[in-house]
Structure formats: structure tokens, C-alpha cells
C-alpha positions in Angstrom: 165.2 100.1 190.1 161.8 101.1 188.5 158.6 100.9 190.6 155.3 100.9 188.4 151.8 100.9 189.9 150.1 98.5 187.6 146.7 97.8 189.4 144.4 99.6 191.9 141.8 97.4 193.4 138.5 99.0 193.9 136.0 97.6 196.5 132.5 97.2 195.0 129.4 95.4 196.2 127.9 94.5 192.9 130.7 93.4 190.3 128.3 93.5 187.2 126.8 97.0 188.1 130.4 98.3 188.7 131.6 96.7 185.5 129.0 98.3 183.6 129.7 101.9 185.2 133.6 101.5 184.6 133.2 100.0 181.0 130.2 101.7 179.6 129.8 105.0 181.3 133.7 105.8 181.8 134.7 104.0 178.7 137.4 101.7 180.3 138.1 98.8 178.0 137.7 95.4 179.8 141.2 93.5 179.9 140.0 90.7 181.9 136.8 89.1 183.2 137.6 85.7 184.8 136.1 83.6 187.6 138.6 80.8 188.0 137.0 79.4 191.1 133.8 79.8 193.2 134.0 83.0 195.2 136.7 84.5 193.2 136.2 86.8 190.2 138.6 89.4 188.7 137.5 92.1 186.2 140.4 94.3 185.0 140.0 97.5 183.0 142.7 99.8 181.8 141.7 103.5 181.1 142.7 104.7 177.6 146.4 105.7 177.6 147.0 104.7 181.2 149.8 102.4 182.6 147.6 101.4 185.6 144.5 99.1 185.7 141.4 99.3 187.8 140.3 96.1 189.1 137.1 95.0 190.7 135.8 91.5 191.7 134.9 89.0 194.3 137.4 87.9 197.0 140.1 90.5 196.0 140.0 92.7 199.0 138.8 93.3 202.5 138.1 96.9 202.0 134.3 98.0 202.3 132.7 98.6 199.2 132.7 102.6 198.5 135.6 103.1 201.1 138.2 104.1 198.5 139.0 107.9 198.1 141.5 109.9 196.2 141.6 107.8 193.0 142.7 110.2 190.3 142.8 110.3 186.5 144.8 113.0 184.6 143.7 114.4 181.2 144.8 116.8 178.7 141.5 118.8 178.3 139.3 119.1 181.5 136.5 120.7 179.6 136.1 117.6 177.0 136.6 115.1 179.6 133.8 116.6 181.9 131.5 116.9 178.9 132.3 113.4 177.9 131.6 111.9 181.2 128.4 114.0 181.6 127.1 112.8 178.2 127.6 109.1 179.3 125.3 109.8 182.4 128.1 110.2 185.1 127.1 112.5 187.7 130.0 115.0 187.8 130.8 117.8 190.0 131.1 121.3 188.1 134.8 122.0 187.0 136.7 123.5 190.2 140.0 124.8 191.5 141.7 125.0 194.8 141.9 128.8 195.9 144.1 127.9 199.0 141.3 127.6 201.4 139.2 125.1 199.3 137.6 124.1 196.0 135.7 126.7 194.3 133.9 126.6 190.8 135.9 127.5 187.7 138.9 126.5 186.0 142.4 127.1 187.5 145.9 127.5 186.4 148.0 124.6 185.5 147.5 121.4 187.5 144.8 123.2 189.4 141.5 122.2 187.3 139.5 119.3 188.8 136.0 117.5 188.8 134.9 114.7 190.8 132.7 111.9 190.6 131.7 108.7 192.4 131.2 105.1 191.3 127.7 103.4 192.2 129.2 102.2 195.6 130.6 105.8 196.4 134.3 105.3 195.6 135.5 108.8 195.1 137.3 109.9 191.8 138.9 113.0 190.9 139.9 114.1 187.1 142.7 116.6 187.0 143.8 118.6 183.9 147.7 118.0 183.2 149.7 120.4 181.2 152.2 117.6 180.4 149.5 115.7 178.9 148.3 118.6 176.8 151.9 119.0 175.6 152.0 115.3 174.6 148.6 115.4 172.8 148.9 115.8 169.1 147.0 118.5 167.4 
């Protein structure tokens, strides 16, 4: 039996501010923005090429806004992804790798190049370079 992760709920305090960040600054297309009843709103966005969506809203979770850590995106080209988000105004860390004792600045070997950012509520994201994505990317 296949088990597919389809949605990650991200706790936010201001849905419109978070939607603007994820859609405009990160470039996640908005799939759904629905408020079928008072006190309930769901905004679902799916990063380009991802099989998993990010959902924010009202009445979705009891997690405190900003409490989610460890969300991770994988990209084929860490430098290009870093430049794209920085150009869109996202406060990104330098590109880093883990040297066995902690993260240090600079690109690492396969699977060991990252940068980090936070959404407006402080939810923590990592972006990792994936050699399997490089191999699958035409060009």
C-alpha cells in the first residue's frame, strides 16, 4: 500500500499575510481559498513540482502560530533557489552545510547544501539541494 503525504498544515496568525508570503514571495500557486463557514477558512498552496501542499487557514489546527519547525523543500540548484527567494524579498540564511559538528557557511557535497528561512509567524523552513532532482532536471 502506498502512503503519500499530501498536505502539511502550517499554523499562522494572519491568513492573508501568510497567503501573501507563500504565494507572492515563495511563489507557491494557490489551489484553494475557501471559507465555507464562519470561523473556518482553508488556503491550500502547492509548490511547483511538489506532490505535497501547504495549507494555512482558520480553524484548521490547535498548533500555535510559528511553532512548526523542520519543513523542508528540495531543489535541483541551491544557488538558483537561494537567489530567487532573496530577489523576492525572503530573508534567507547563507548557503550552509553540516560539517559533523554543526552548520557552517558554504556549499557541501551531495545532500549537504542547505539554506533556511522563516515565514512571517516564525515557522522554520529548510531548502536542501537534491542530486536526484538535478538528475531529473532537463538541460
